[in-house]
mmCIF file of the C-alpha atoms, coordinates in Angstrom:
data_MODEL
# 
_entry.id   MODEL 
# 
loop_
_atom_site.group_PDB 
_atom_site.id 
_atom_site.type_symbol 
_atom_site.label_atom_id 
_atom_site.label_alt_id 
_atom_site.label_comp_id 
_atom_site.label_asym_id 
_atom_site.label_entity_id 
_atom_site.label_seq_id 
_atom_site.pdbx_PDB_ins_code 
_atom_site.Cartn_x 
_atom_site.Cartn_y 
_atom_site.Cartn_z 
_atom_site.occupancy 
_atom_site.B_iso_or_equiv 
_atom_site.pdbx_formal_charge 
_atom_site.auth_seq_id 
_atom_site.auth_comp_id 
_atom_site.auth_asym_id 
_atom_site.auth_atom_id 
_atom_site.pdbx_PDB_model_num 
ATOM 1   C CA . UNK A 1 1   ? 8.833   64.541  13.270  1.00 0.00 ? 1   UNK A CA 1 
ATOM 2   C CA . UNK A 1 2   ? 6.459   64.849  10.117  1.00 0.00 ? 2   UNK A CA 1 
ATOM 3   C CA . UNK A 1 3   ? 9.255   62.213  8.598   1.00 0.00 ? 3   UNK A CA 1 
ATOM 4   C CA . UNK A 1 4   ? 8.467   59.708  11.254  1.00 0.00 ? 4   UNK A CA 1 
ATOM 5   C CA . UNK A 1 5   ? 4.637   60.060  11.161  1.00 0.00 ? 5   UNK A CA 1 
ATOM 6   C CA . UNK A 1 6   ? 4.931   59.630  7.276   1.00 0.00 ? 6   UNK A CA 1 
ATOM 7   C CA . UNK A 1 7   ? 7.375   56.584  7.437   1.00 0.00 ? 7   UNK A CA 1 
ATOM 8   C CA . UNK A 1 8   ? 4.917   55.156  9.957   1.00 0.00 ? 8   UNK A CA 1 
ATOM 9   C CA . UNK A 1 9   ? 1.630   56.034  7.528   1.00 0.00 ? 9   UNK A CA 1 
ATOM 10  C CA . UNK A 1 10  ? 3.794   54.235  4.875   1.00 0.00 ? 10  UNK A CA 1 
ATOM 11  C CA . UNK A 1 11  ? 4.709   51.000  6.693   1.00 0.00 ? 11  UNK A CA 1 
ATOM 12  C CA . UNK A 1 12  ? 1.207   50.802  7.976   1.00 0.00 ? 12  UNK A CA 1 
ATOM 13  C CA . UNK A 1 13  ? -0.365  50.610  4.395   1.00 0.00 ? 13  UNK A CA 1 
ATOM 14  C CA . UNK A 1 14  ? 2.368   48.431  3.415   1.00 0.00 ? 14  UNK A CA 1 
ATOM 15  C CA . UNK A 1 15  ? 1.309   45.738  6.488   1.00 0.00 ? 15  UNK A CA 1 
ATOM 16  C CA . UNK A 1 16  ? -2.655  46.142  5.477   1.00 0.00 ? 16  UNK A CA 1 
ATOM 17  C CA . UNK A 1 17  ? -1.973  45.937  1.899   1.00 0.00 ? 17  UNK A CA 1 
ATOM 18  C CA . UNK A 1 18  ? 0.053   42.452  2.505   1.00 0.00 ? 18  UNK A CA 1 
ATOM 19  C CA . UNK A 1 19  ? -2.419  41.402  4.810   1.00 0.00 ? 19  UNK A CA 1 
ATOM 20  C CA . UNK A 1 20  ? -5.032  41.767  2.558   1.00 0.00 ? 20  UNK A CA 1 
ATOM 21  C CA . UNK A 1 21  ? -3.238  40.010  -0.143  1.00 0.00 ? 21  UNK A CA 1 
ATOM 22  C CA . UNK A 1 22  ? -2.359  37.198  2.192   1.00 0.00 ? 22  UNK A CA 1 
ATOM 23  C CA . UNK A 1 23  ? -6.345  36.908  3.255   1.00 0.00 ? 23  UNK A CA 1 
ATOM 24  C CA . UNK A 1 24  ? -7.657  36.975  0.094   1.00 0.00 ? 24  UNK A CA 1 
ATOM 25  C CA . UNK A 1 25  ? -4.872  35.301  -1.763  1.00 0.00 ? 25  UNK A CA 1 
ATOM 26  C CA . UNK A 1 26  ? -5.644  31.884  -3.979  1.00 0.00 ? 26  UNK A CA 1 
ATOM 27  C CA . UNK A 1 27  ? -4.012  28.854  -4.044  1.00 0.00 ? 27  UNK A CA 1 
ATOM 28  C CA . UNK A 1 28  ? -1.794  28.231  -7.404  1.00 0.00 ? 28  UNK A CA 1 
ATOM 29  C CA . UNK A 1 29  ? -3.650  24.781  -8.389  1.00 0.00 ? 29  UNK A CA 1 
ATOM 30  C CA . UNK A 1 30  ? -0.034  22.957  -8.009  1.00 0.00 ? 30  UNK A CA 1 
ATOM 31  C CA . UNK A 1 31  ? -0.208  20.004  -5.440  1.00 0.00 ? 31  UNK A CA 1 
ATOM 32  C CA . UNK A 1 32  ? 2.330   17.106  -4.650  1.00 0.00 ? 32  UNK A CA 1 
ATOM 33  C CA . UNK A 1 33  ? 2.474   14.335  -2.491  1.00 0.00 ? 33  UNK A CA 1 
ATOM 34  C CA . UNK A 1 34  ? 3.366   10.560  -1.647  1.00 0.00 ? 34  UNK A CA 1 
ATOM 35  C CA . UNK A 1 35  ? 1.229   7.271   -1.724  1.00 0.00 ? 35  UNK A CA 1 
ATOM 36  C CA . UNK A 1 36  ? 1.529   3.949   -0.042  1.00 0.00 ? 36  UNK A CA 1 
ATOM 37  C CA . UNK A 1 37  ? -0.237  1.237   -1.505  1.00 0.00 ? 37  UNK A CA 1 
ATOM 38  C CA . UNK A 1 38  ? -1.175  -2.637  -0.706  1.00 0.00 ? 38  UNK A CA 1 
ATOM 39  C CA . UNK A 1 39  ? -1.705  -4.580  -3.805  1.00 0.00 ? 39  UNK A CA 1 
ATOM 40  C CA . UNK A 1 40  ? -3.805  -7.656  -4.340  1.00 0.00 ? 40  UNK A CA 1 
ATOM 41  C CA . UNK A 1 41  ? -3.090  -9.677  -7.579  1.00 0.00 ? 41  UNK A CA 1 
ATOM 42  C CA . UNK A 1 42  ? -6.232  -11.094 -8.961  1.00 0.00 ? 42  UNK A CA 1 
ATOM 43  C CA . UNK A 1 43  ? -4.842  -13.574 -11.337 1.00 0.00 ? 43  UNK A CA 1 
ATOM 44  C CA . UNK A 1 44  ? -3.989  -17.121 -9.763  1.00 0.00 ? 44  UNK A CA 1 
ATOM 45  C CA . UNK A 1 45  ? -0.889  -17.555 -12.110 1.00 0.00 ? 45  UNK A CA 1 
ATOM 46  C CA . UNK A 1 46  ? 0.524   -14.417 -10.468 1.00 0.00 ? 46  UNK A CA 1 
ATOM 47  C CA . UNK A 1 47  ? -1.025  -14.789 -6.714  1.00 0.00 ? 47  UNK A CA 1 
ATOM 48  C CA . UNK A 1 48  ? 0.630   -18.395 -6.626  1.00 0.00 ? 48  UNK A CA 1 
ATOM 49  C CA . UNK A 1 49  ? 3.513   -16.860 -6.734  1.00 0.00 ? 49  UNK A CA 1 
ATOM 50  C CA . UNK A 1 50  ? 3.636   -13.447 -5.205  1.00 0.00 ? 50  UNK A CA 1 
ATOM 51  C CA . UNK A 1 51  ? 0.589   -13.967 -2.404  1.00 0.00 ? 51  UNK A CA 1 
ATOM 52  C CA . UNK A 1 52  ? -0.887  -10.466 -0.700  1.00 0.00 ? 52  UNK A CA 1 
ATOM 53  C CA . UNK A 1 53  ? 0.823   -12.082 2.274   1.00 0.00 ? 53  UNK A CA 1 
ATOM 54  C CA . UNK A 1 54  ? 4.174   -14.020 2.770   1.00 0.00 ? 54  UNK A CA 1 
ATOM 55  C CA . UNK A 1 55  ? 4.423   -14.630 6.332   1.00 0.00 ? 55  UNK A CA 1 
ATOM 56  C CA . UNK A 1 56  ? 7.487   -17.107 5.957   1.00 0.00 ? 56  UNK A CA 1 
ATOM 57  C CA . UNK A 1 57  ? 9.506   -13.982 4.448   1.00 0.00 ? 57  UNK A CA 1 
ATOM 58  C CA . UNK A 1 58  ? 7.571   -11.057 6.278   1.00 0.00 ? 58  UNK A CA 1 
ATOM 59  C CA . UNK A 1 59  ? 6.573   -9.681  2.923   1.00 0.00 ? 59  UNK A CA 1 
ATOM 60  C CA . UNK A 1 60  ? 3.742   -8.411  0.992   1.00 0.00 ? 60  UNK A CA 1 
ATOM 61  C CA . UNK A 1 61  ? 3.153   -6.283  -2.459  1.00 0.00 ? 61  UNK A CA 1 
ATOM 62  C CA . UNK A 1 62  ? 3.590   -3.165  -1.922  1.00 0.00 ? 62  UNK A CA 1 
ATOM 63  C CA . UNK A 1 63  ? 3.755   0.149   -4.171  1.00 0.00 ? 63  UNK A CA 1 
ATOM 64  C CA . UNK A 1 64  ? 5.344   3.680   -3.360  1.00 0.00 ? 64  UNK A CA 1 
ATOM 65  C CA . UNK A 1 65  ? 3.503   6.492   -5.415  1.00 0.00 ? 65  UNK A CA 1 
ATOM 66  C CA . UNK A 1 66  ? 5.043   9.941   -6.056  1.00 0.00 ? 66  UNK A CA 1 
ATOM 67  C CA . UNK A 1 67  ? 2.712   12.287  -7.679  1.00 0.00 ? 67  UNK A CA 1 
ATOM 68  C CA . UNK A 1 68  ? 2.827   15.877  -8.905  1.00 0.00 ? 68  UNK A CA 1 
ATOM 69  C CA . UNK A 1 69  ? 0.000   17.603  -10.491 1.00 0.00 ? 69  UNK A CA 1 
ATOM 70  C CA . UNK A 1 70  ? -2.424  21.101  -11.390 1.00 0.00 ? 70  UNK A CA 1 
ATOM 71  C CA . UNK A 1 71  ? -5.881  21.527  -10.425 1.00 0.00 ? 71  UNK A CA 1 
ATOM 72  C CA . UNK A 1 72  ? -7.433  22.800  -13.761 1.00 0.00 ? 72  UNK A CA 1 
ATOM 73  C CA . UNK A 1 73  ? -11.038 23.635  -11.630 1.00 0.00 ? 73  UNK A CA 1 
ATOM 74  C CA . UNK A 1 74  ? -12.642 22.751  -8.767  1.00 0.00 ? 74  UNK A CA 1 
ATOM 75  C CA . UNK A 1 75  ? -13.931 19.689  -10.443 1.00 0.00 ? 75  UNK A CA 1 
ATOM 76  C CA . UNK A 1 76  ? -10.646 18.457  -12.618 1.00 0.00 ? 76  UNK A CA 1 
ATOM 77  C CA . UNK A 1 77  ? -7.258  17.873  -12.287 1.00 0.00 ? 77  UNK A CA 1 
ATOM 78  C CA . UNK A 1 78  ? -4.239  16.411  -13.740 1.00 0.00 ? 78  UNK A CA 1 
ATOM 79  C CA . UNK A 1 79  ? -1.157  14.953  -12.375 1.00 0.00 ? 79  UNK A CA 1 
ATOM 80  C CA . UNK A 1 80  ? 1.899   12.663  -13.059 1.00 0.00 ? 80  UNK A CA 1 
ATOM 81  C CA . UNK A 1 81  ? 1.863   9.717   -11.540 1.00 0.00 ? 81  UNK A CA 1 
ATOM 82  C CA . UNK A 1 82  ? 4.373   7.104   -11.468 1.00 0.00 ? 82  UNK A CA 1 
ATOM 83  C CA . UNK A 1 83  ? 5.086   4.476   -9.228  1.00 0.00 ? 83  UNK A CA 1 
ATOM 84  C CA . UNK A 1 84  ? 7.337   1.816   -7.832  1.00 0.00 ? 84  UNK A CA 1 
ATOM 85  C CA . UNK A 1 85  ? 6.081   -1.739  -7.454  1.00 0.00 ? 85  UNK A CA 1 
ATOM 86  C CA . UNK A 1 86  ? 7.994   -4.322  -5.551  1.00 0.00 ? 86  UNK A CA 1 
ATOM 87  C CA . UNK A 1 87  ? 6.620   -7.680  -4.852  1.00 0.00 ? 87  UNK A CA 1 
ATOM 88  C CA . UNK A 1 88  ? 8.921   -10.786 -3.126  1.00 0.00 ? 88  UNK A CA 1 
ATOM 89  C CA . UNK A 1 89  ? 8.132   -14.317 -2.663  1.00 0.00 ? 89  UNK A CA 1 
ATOM 90  C CA . UNK A 1 90  ? 9.912   -16.943 -0.778  1.00 0.00 ? 90  UNK A CA 1 
ATOM 91  C CA . UNK A 1 91  ? 8.830   -19.715 -2.994  1.00 0.00 ? 91  UNK A CA 1 
ATOM 92  C CA . UNK A 1 92  ? 5.734   -21.952 -1.578  1.00 0.00 ? 92  UNK A CA 1 
ATOM 93  C CA . UNK A 1 93  ? 4.041   -22.471 -4.482  1.00 0.00 ? 93  UNK A CA 1 
ATOM 94  C CA . UNK A 1 94  ? 5.675   -23.497 -8.220  1.00 0.00 ? 94  UNK A CA 1 
ATOM 95  C CA . UNK A 1 95  ? 4.475   -24.183 -11.664 1.00 0.00 ? 95  UNK A CA 1 
ATOM 96  C CA . UNK A 1 96  ? 4.670   -26.733 -14.477 1.00 0.00 ? 96  UNK A CA 1 
ATOM 97  C CA . UNK A 1 97  ? 6.436   -25.151 -17.780 1.00 0.00 ? 97  UNK A CA 1 
ATOM 98  C CA . UNK A 1 98  ? 7.426   -26.850 -20.987 1.00 0.00 ? 98  UNK A CA 1 
ATOM 99  C CA . UNK A 1 99  ? 11.029  -26.230 -21.642 1.00 0.00 ? 99  UNK A CA 1 
ATOM 100 C CA . UNK A 1 100 ? 12.836  -26.052 -25.143 1.00 0.00 ? 100 UNK A CA 1 
ATOM 101 C CA . UNK A 1 101 ? 12.879  -29.861 -25.114 1.00 0.00 ? 101 UNK A CA 1 
ATOM 102 C CA . UNK A 1 102 ? 9.103   -30.127 -25.095 1.00 0.00 ? 102 UNK A CA 1 
ATOM 103 C CA . UNK A 1 103 ? 9.119   -31.757 -21.363 1.00 0.00 ? 103 UNK A CA 1 
ATOM 104 C CA . UNK A 1 104 ? 7.025   -30.477 -18.539 1.00 0.00 ? 104 UNK A CA 1 
ATOM 105 C CA . UNK A 1 105 ? 9.313   -29.890 -15.466 1.00 0.00 ? 105 UNK A CA 1 
ATOM 106 C CA . UNK A 1 106 ? 8.042   -28.148 -11.945 1.00 0.00 ? 106 UNK A CA 1 
ATOM 107 C CA . UNK A 1 107 ? 9.637   -24.714 -11.254 1.00 0.00 ? 107 UNK A CA 1 
ATOM 108 C CA . UNK A 1 108 ? 10.000  -23.924 -7.824  1.00 0.00 ? 108 UNK A CA 1 
ATOM 109 C CA . UNK A 1 109 ? 10.953  -20.047 -7.286  1.00 0.00 ? 109 UNK A CA 1 
ATOM 110 C CA . UNK A 1 110 ? 13.369  -19.676 -4.304  1.00 0.00 ? 110 UNK A CA 1 
ATOM 111 C CA . UNK A 1 111 ? 13.244  -16.674 -4.158  1.00 0.00 ? 111 UNK A CA 1 
ATOM 112 C CA . UNK A 1 112 ? 11.233  -14.824 -7.185  1.00 0.00 ? 112 UNK A CA 1 
ATOM 113 C CA . UNK A 1 113 ? 11.335  -10.818 -7.219  1.00 0.00 ? 113 UNK A CA 1 
ATOM 114 C CA . UNK A 1 114 ? 9.150   -8.381  -9.585  1.00 0.00 ? 114 UNK A CA 1 
ATOM 115 C CA . UNK A 1 115 ? 10.039  -4.932  -10.009 1.00 0.00 ? 115 UNK A CA 1 
ATOM 116 C CA . UNK A 1 116 ? 7.811   -2.482  -11.797 1.00 0.00 ? 116 UNK A CA 1 
ATOM 117 C CA . UNK A 1 117 ? 7.645   1.231   -12.580 1.00 0.00 ? 117 UNK A CA 1 
ATOM 118 C CA . UNK A 1 118 ? 4.327   2.343   -13.907 1.00 0.00 ? 118 UNK A CA 1 
ATOM 119 C CA . UNK A 1 119 ? 4.469   5.738   -15.646 1.00 0.00 ? 119 UNK A CA 1 
ATOM 120 C CA . UNK A 1 120 ? 1.089   7.500   -15.739 1.00 0.00 ? 120 UNK A CA 1 
ATOM 121 C CA . UNK A 1 121 ? -0.789  10.202  -16.587 1.00 0.00 ? 121 UNK A CA 1 
ATOM 122 C CA . UNK A 1 122 ? -4.009  10.639  -14.337 1.00 0.00 ? 122 UNK A CA 1 
ATOM 123 C CA . UNK A 1 123 ? -6.972  12.447  -14.190 1.00 0.00 ? 123 UNK A CA 1 
ATOM 124 C CA . UNK A 1 124 ? -9.334  13.127  -11.180 1.00 0.00 ? 124 UNK A CA 1 
ATOM 125 C CA . UNK A 1 125 ? -12.929 14.119  -11.191 1.00 0.00 ? 125 UNK A CA 1 
ATOM 126 C CA . UNK A 1 126 ? -14.722 15.618  -8.014  1.00 0.00 ? 126 UNK A CA 1 
ATOM 127 C CA . UNK A 1 127 ? -18.188 15.437  -9.096  1.00 0.00 ? 127 UNK A CA 1 
ATOM 128 C CA . UNK A 1 128 ? -19.459 17.275  -5.960  1.00 0.00 ? 128 UNK A CA 1 
ATOM 129 C CA . UNK A 1 129 ? -16.898 19.747  -5.391  1.00 0.00 ? 129 UNK A CA 1 
ATOM 130 C CA . UNK A 1 130 ? -19.357 23.001  -6.821  1.00 0.00 ? 130 UNK A CA 1 
ATOM 131 C CA . UNK A 1 131 ? -22.324 22.062  -4.565  1.00 0.00 ? 131 UNK A CA 1 
ATOM 132 C CA . UNK A 1 132 ? -21.340 19.308  -1.998  1.00 0.00 ? 132 UNK A CA 1 
ATOM 133 C CA . UNK A 1 133 ? -20.545 19.361  1.934   1.00 0.00 ? 133 UNK A CA 1 
ATOM 134 C CA . UNK A 1 134 ? -17.275 19.678  3.133   1.00 0.00 ? 134 UNK A CA 1 
ATOM 135 C CA . UNK A 1 135 ? -16.728 15.817  2.814   1.00 0.00 ? 135 UNK A CA 1 
ATOM 136 C CA . UNK A 1 136 ? -18.288 15.047  -0.379  1.00 0.00 ? 136 UNK A CA 1 
ATOM 137 C CA . UNK A 1 137 ? -16.366 17.776  -2.019  1.00 0.00 ? 137 UNK A CA 1 
ATOM 138 C CA . UNK A 1 138 ? -13.264 15.520  -1.484  1.00 0.00 ? 138 UNK A CA 1 
ATOM 139 C CA . UNK A 1 139 ? -14.604 12.622  -3.306  1.00 0.00 ? 139 UNK A CA 1 
ATOM 140 C CA . UNK A 1 140 ? -13.460 11.927  -6.552  1.00 0.00 ? 140 UNK A CA 1 
ATOM 141 C CA . UNK A 1 141 ? -13.027 9.280   -9.537  1.00 0.00 ? 141 UNK A CA 1 
ATOM 142 C CA . UNK A 1 142 ? -9.735  8.721   -11.226 1.00 0.00 ? 142 UNK A CA 1 
ATOM 143 C CA . UNK A 1 143 ? -8.451  7.172   -14.233 1.00 0.00 ? 143 UNK A CA 1 
ATOM 144 C CA . UNK A 1 144 ? -4.712  6.458   -15.164 1.00 0.00 ? 144 UNK A CA 1 
ATOM 145 C CA . UNK A 1 145 ? -3.235  5.337   -17.819 1.00 0.00 ? 145 UNK A CA 1 
ATOM 146 C CA . UNK A 1 146 ? 0.335   4.654   -19.166 1.00 0.00 ? 146 UNK A CA 1 
ATOM 147 C CA . UNK A 1 147 ? 3.356   2.461   -19.609 1.00 0.00 ? 147 UNK A CA 1 
ATOM 148 C CA . UNK A 1 148 ? 4.874   -0.175  -17.350 1.00 0.00 ? 148 UNK A CA 1 
ATOM 149 C CA . UNK A 1 149 ? 8.467   -1.387  -17.211 1.00 0.00 ? 149 UNK A CA 1 
ATOM 150 C CA . UNK A 1 150 ? 8.653   -4.631  -15.372 1.00 0.00 ? 150 UNK A CA 1 
ATOM 151 C CA . UNK A 1 151 ? 11.564  -6.967  -14.398 1.00 0.00 ? 151 UNK A CA 1 
ATOM 152 C CA . UNK A 1 152 ? 11.331  -10.181 -13.208 1.00 0.00 ? 152 UNK A CA 1 
ATOM 153 C CA . UNK A 1 153 ? 13.741  -12.883 -11.639 1.00 0.00 ? 153 UNK A CA 1 
ATOM 154 C CA . UNK A 1 154 ? 13.898  -16.100 -10.149 1.00 0.00 ? 154 UNK A CA 1 
ATOM 155 C CA . UNK A 1 155 ? 16.097  -18.530 -8.572  1.00 0.00 ? 155 UNK A CA 1 
ATOM 156 C CA . UNK A 1 156 ? 14.298  -21.531 -9.966  1.00 0.00 ? 156 UNK A CA 1 
ATOM 157 C CA . UNK A 1 157 ? 14.632  -25.148 -8.419  1.00 0.00 ? 157 UNK A CA 1 
ATOM 158 C CA . UNK A 1 158 ? 13.526  -27.214 -11.281 1.00 0.00 ? 158 UNK A CA 1 
ATOM 159 C CA . UNK A 1 159 ? 12.053  -30.648 -10.345 1.00 0.00 ? 159 UNK A CA 1 
ATOM 160 C CA . UNK A 1 160 ? 10.238  -33.782 -12.264 1.00 0.00 ? 160 UNK A CA 1 
ATOM 161 C CA . UNK A 1 161 ? 6.827   -33.177 -10.915 1.00 0.00 ? 161 UNK A CA 1 
ATOM 162 C CA . UNK A 1 162 ? 5.185   -31.098 -7.982  1.00 0.00 ? 162 UNK A CA 1 
ATOM 163 C CA . UNK A 1 163 ? 6.272   -34.004 -5.319  1.00 0.00 ? 163 UNK A CA 1 
ATOM 164 C CA . UNK A 1 164 ? 9.620   -32.657 -5.394  1.00 0.00 ? 164 UNK A CA 1 
ATOM 165 C CA . UNK A 1 165 ? 11.650  -35.593 -4.849  1.00 0.00 ? 165 UNK A CA 1 
ATOM 166 C CA . UNK A 1 166 ? 13.732  -35.231 -7.554  1.00 0.00 ? 166 UNK A CA 1 
ATOM 167 C CA . UNK A 1 167 ? 16.040  -31.799 -8.050  1.00 0.00 ? 167 UNK A CA 1 
ATOM 168 C CA . UNK A 1 168 ? 17.063  -31.723 -11.635 1.00 0.00 ? 168 UNK A CA 1 
ATOM 169 C CA . UNK A 1 169 ? 18.450  -28.666 -11.829 1.00 0.00 ? 169 UNK A CA 1 
ATOM 170 C CA . UNK A 1 170 ? 19.187  -25.121 -10.330 1.00 0.00 ? 170 UNK A CA 1 
ATOM 171 C CA . UNK A 1 171 ? 18.312  -22.245 -12.551 1.00 0.00 ? 171 UNK A CA 1 
ATOM 172 C CA . UNK A 1 172 ? 18.327  -18.135 -12.566 1.00 0.00 ? 172 UNK A CA 1 
ATOM 173 C CA . UNK A 1 173 ? 15.956  -16.800 -15.089 1.00 0.00 ? 173 UNK A CA 1 
ATOM 174 C CA . UNK A 1 174 ? 15.152  -12.976 -15.422 1.00 0.00 ? 174 UNK A CA 1 
ATOM 175 C CA . UNK A 1 175 ? 13.584  -11.076 -18.138 1.00 0.00 ? 175 UNK A CA 1 
ATOM 176 C CA . UNK A 1 176 ? 12.683  -7.192  -18.934 1.00 0.00 ? 176 UNK A CA 1 
ATOM 177 C CA . UNK A 1 177 ? 9.106   -6.339  -20.552 1.00 0.00 ? 177 UNK A CA 1 
ATOM 178 C CA . UNK A 1 178 ? 6.823   -3.285  -21.354 1.00 0.00 ? 178 UNK A CA 1 
ATOM 179 C CA . UNK A 1 179 ? 2.853   -3.688  -20.681 1.00 0.00 ? 179 UNK A CA 1 
ATOM 180 C CA . UNK A 1 180 ? 0.251   -1.165  -20.841 1.00 0.00 ? 180 UNK A CA 1 
ATOM 181 C CA . UNK A 1 181 ? -1.542  -0.312  -17.631 1.00 0.00 ? 181 UNK A CA 1 
ATOM 182 C CA . UNK A 1 182 ? -4.699  1.455   -16.744 1.00 0.00 ? 182 UNK A CA 1 
ATOM 183 C CA . UNK A 1 183 ? -6.032  2.284   -13.222 1.00 0.00 ? 183 UNK A CA 1 
ATOM 184 C CA . UNK A 1 184 ? -9.614  2.833   -12.351 1.00 0.00 ? 184 UNK A CA 1 
ATOM 185 C CA . UNK A 1 185 ? -10.261 4.488   -8.645  1.00 0.00 ? 185 UNK A CA 1 
ATOM 186 C CA . UNK A 1 186 ? -12.733 5.955   -6.202  1.00 0.00 ? 186 UNK A CA 1 
ATOM 187 C CA . UNK A 1 187 ? -11.314 7.898   -3.409  1.00 0.00 ? 187 UNK A CA 1 
ATOM 188 C CA . UNK A 1 188 ? -11.107 11.209  -1.138  1.00 0.00 ? 188 UNK A CA 1 
ATOM 189 C CA . UNK A 1 189 ? -8.914  13.758  -0.843  1.00 0.00 ? 189 UNK A CA 1 
ATOM 190 C CA . UNK A 1 190 ? -9.235  17.067  1.137   1.00 0.00 ? 190 UNK A CA 1 
ATOM 191 C CA . UNK A 1 191 ? -8.386  20.547  -0.047  1.00 0.00 ? 191 UNK A CA 1 
ATOM 192 C CA . UNK A 1 192 ? -6.491  21.726  2.836   1.00 0.00 ? 192 UNK A CA 1 
ATOM 193 C CA . UNK A 1 193 ? -2.873  22.943  2.267   1.00 0.00 ? 193 UNK A CA 1 
ATOM 194 C CA . UNK A 1 194 ? -1.684  20.094  3.942   1.00 0.00 ? 194 UNK A CA 1 
ATOM 195 C CA . UNK A 1 195 ? -3.631  16.997  2.529   1.00 0.00 ? 195 UNK A CA 1 
ATOM 196 C CA . UNK A 1 196 ? -4.648  13.716  2.956   1.00 0.00 ? 196 UNK A CA 1 
ATOM 197 C CA . UNK A 1 197 ? -6.678  10.869  1.592   1.00 0.00 ? 197 UNK A CA 1 
ATOM 198 C CA . UNK A 1 198 ? -7.065  7.363   0.859   1.00 0.00 ? 198 UNK A CA 1 
ATOM 199 C CA . UNK A 1 199 ? -8.045  5.357   -2.853  1.00 0.00 ? 199 UNK A CA 1 
ATOM 200 C CA . UNK A 1 200 ? -9.408  2.196   -3.864  1.00 0.00 ? 200 UNK A CA 1 
ATOM 201 C CA . UNK A 1 201 ? -8.798  0.980   -7.470  1.00 0.00 ? 201 UNK A CA 1 
ATOM 202 C CA . UNK A 1 202 ? -8.268  -1.721  -9.920  1.00 0.00 ? 202 UNK A CA 1 
ATOM 203 C CA . UNK A 1 203 ? -5.174  -2.163  -11.944 1.00 0.00 ? 203 UNK A CA 1 
ATOM 204 C CA . UNK A 1 204 ? -5.539  -3.411  -15.513 1.00 0.00 ? 204 UNK A CA 1 
ATOM 205 C CA . UNK A 1 205 ? -2.181  -4.916  -16.964 1.00 0.00 ? 205 UNK A CA 1 
ATOM 206 C CA . UNK A 1 206 ? -1.997  -7.018  -19.969 1.00 0.00 ? 206 UNK A CA 1 
ATOM 207 C CA . UNK A 1 207 ? 0.784   -9.022  -20.653 1.00 0.00 ? 207 UNK A CA 1 
ATOM 208 C CA . UNK A 1 208 ? 2.287   -10.448 -24.031 1.00 0.00 ? 208 UNK A CA 1 
ATOM 209 C CA . UNK A 1 209 ? 2.002   -14.383 -23.206 1.00 0.00 ? 209 UNK A CA 1 
ATOM 210 C CA . UNK A 1 210 ? 4.882   -15.060 -25.157 1.00 0.00 ? 210 UNK A CA 1 
ATOM 211 C CA . UNK A 1 211 ? 5.684   -17.958 -22.812 1.00 0.00 ? 211 UNK A CA 1 
ATOM 212 C CA . UNK A 1 212 ? 9.611   -17.651 -23.525 1.00 0.00 ? 212 UNK A CA 1 
ATOM 213 C CA . UNK A 1 213 ? 10.728  -18.101 -19.728 1.00 0.00 ? 213 UNK A CA 1 
ATOM 214 C CA . UNK A 1 214 ? 9.495   -19.616 -16.572 1.00 0.00 ? 214 UNK A CA 1 
ATOM 215 C CA . UNK A 1 215 ? 8.302   -16.663 -15.070 1.00 0.00 ? 215 UNK A CA 1 
ATOM 216 C CA . UNK A 1 216 ? 4.597   -15.463 -13.882 1.00 0.00 ? 216 UNK A CA 1 
ATOM 217 C CA . UNK A 1 217 ? 5.027   -12.586 -16.370 1.00 0.00 ? 217 UNK A CA 1 
ATOM 218 C CA . UNK A 1 218 ? 5.537   -14.384 -19.138 1.00 0.00 ? 218 UNK A CA 1 
ATOM 219 C CA . UNK A 1 219 ? 2.815   -17.646 -18.226 1.00 0.00 ? 219 UNK A CA 1 
ATOM 220 C CA . UNK A 1 220 ? -0.041  -15.154 -17.118 1.00 0.00 ? 220 UNK A CA 1 
ATOM 221 C CA . UNK A 1 221 ? -2.466  -13.581 -19.171 1.00 0.00 ? 221 UNK A CA 1 
ATOM 222 C CA . UNK A 1 222 ? -2.334  -10.456 -17.052 1.00 0.00 ? 222 UNK A CA 1 
ATOM 223 C CA . UNK A 1 223 ? -1.168  -9.010  -14.063 1.00 0.00 ? 223 UNK A CA 1 
ATOM 224 C CA . UNK A 1 224 ? -4.213  -7.164  -12.890 1.00 0.00 ? 224 UNK A CA 1 
ATOM 225 C CA . UNK A 1 225 ? -4.428  -5.998  -9.054  1.00 0.00 ? 225 UNK A CA 1 
ATOM 226 C CA . UNK A 1 226 ? -6.738  -4.232  -6.360  1.00 0.00 ? 226 UNK A CA 1 
ATOM 227 C CA . UNK A 1 227 ? -4.743  -1.468  -5.293  1.00 0.00 ? 227 UNK A CA 1 
ATOM 228 C CA . UNK A 1 228 ? -5.350  0.112   -1.868  1.00 0.00 ? 228 UNK A CA 1 
ATOM 229 C CA . UNK A 1 229 ? -3.629  3.651   -1.456  1.00 0.00 ? 229 UNK A CA 1 
ATOM 230 C CA . UNK A 1 230 ? -2.840  5.929   1.481   1.00 0.00 ? 230 UNK A CA 1 
ATOM 231 C CA . UNK A 1 231 ? -1.573  9.384   0.697   1.00 0.00 ? 231 UNK A CA 1 
ATOM 232 C CA . UNK A 1 232 ? -0.438  12.563  2.028   1.00 0.00 ? 232 UNK A CA 1 
ATOM 233 C CA . UNK A 1 233 ? 0.634   15.522  -0.124  1.00 0.00 ? 233 UNK A CA 1 
ATOM 234 C CA . UNK A 1 234 ? 0.943   19.309  -0.111  1.00 0.00 ? 234 UNK A CA 1 
ATOM 235 C CA . UNK A 1 235 ? -1.579  21.883  -1.911  1.00 0.00 ? 235 UNK A CA 1 
ATOM 236 C CA . UNK A 1 236 ? 0.741   25.093  -3.160  1.00 0.00 ? 236 UNK A CA 1 
# 
């Protein structure tokens, strides 16, 4: 009987200690999640080829953004934030390009594809985390920077002019390049175990302007874009 009572006391103490640890335990600071973005390119040389909405093909400029990070304090967090960007166009607009023979021809992409992977490190600053309300504590400013891999490919229809009366040739063109990119943003993220949030930002992507290929990334000076991101995640 004494052994049974002693065992019951020990089990009770273990339960109380375990409950107290669970009740007062803190999050590890690690967090992870995924976001989905809609993008609007702001350079006309890019938007002519990749409009925000292409109703003929039912496509628009999208970005998938997985992330993994650590909260250093209430006000600062760091994360690895790569993305996968995919844009497609059915070829409603074209452009003039000077070929190697120094002749300007009109190129109509049909279709055009661009695939990019920004490999970024990101810092988020929560300025109201210490003294703000429940809602304002989740407001943050973000800065993200790194290298971006870009691959673009067209099936170009080549005409003498934009009237497209005389088809000269069909030519498949592709190119791979790297560019720096920086994303400045303002957003909101809650601090619950299951988190959600949104972010509005502007991405700067300067391009080299080598003009070696009849592609938007060869002709445009930049691939800057407005980015609206909706995300869900988990705080460990």
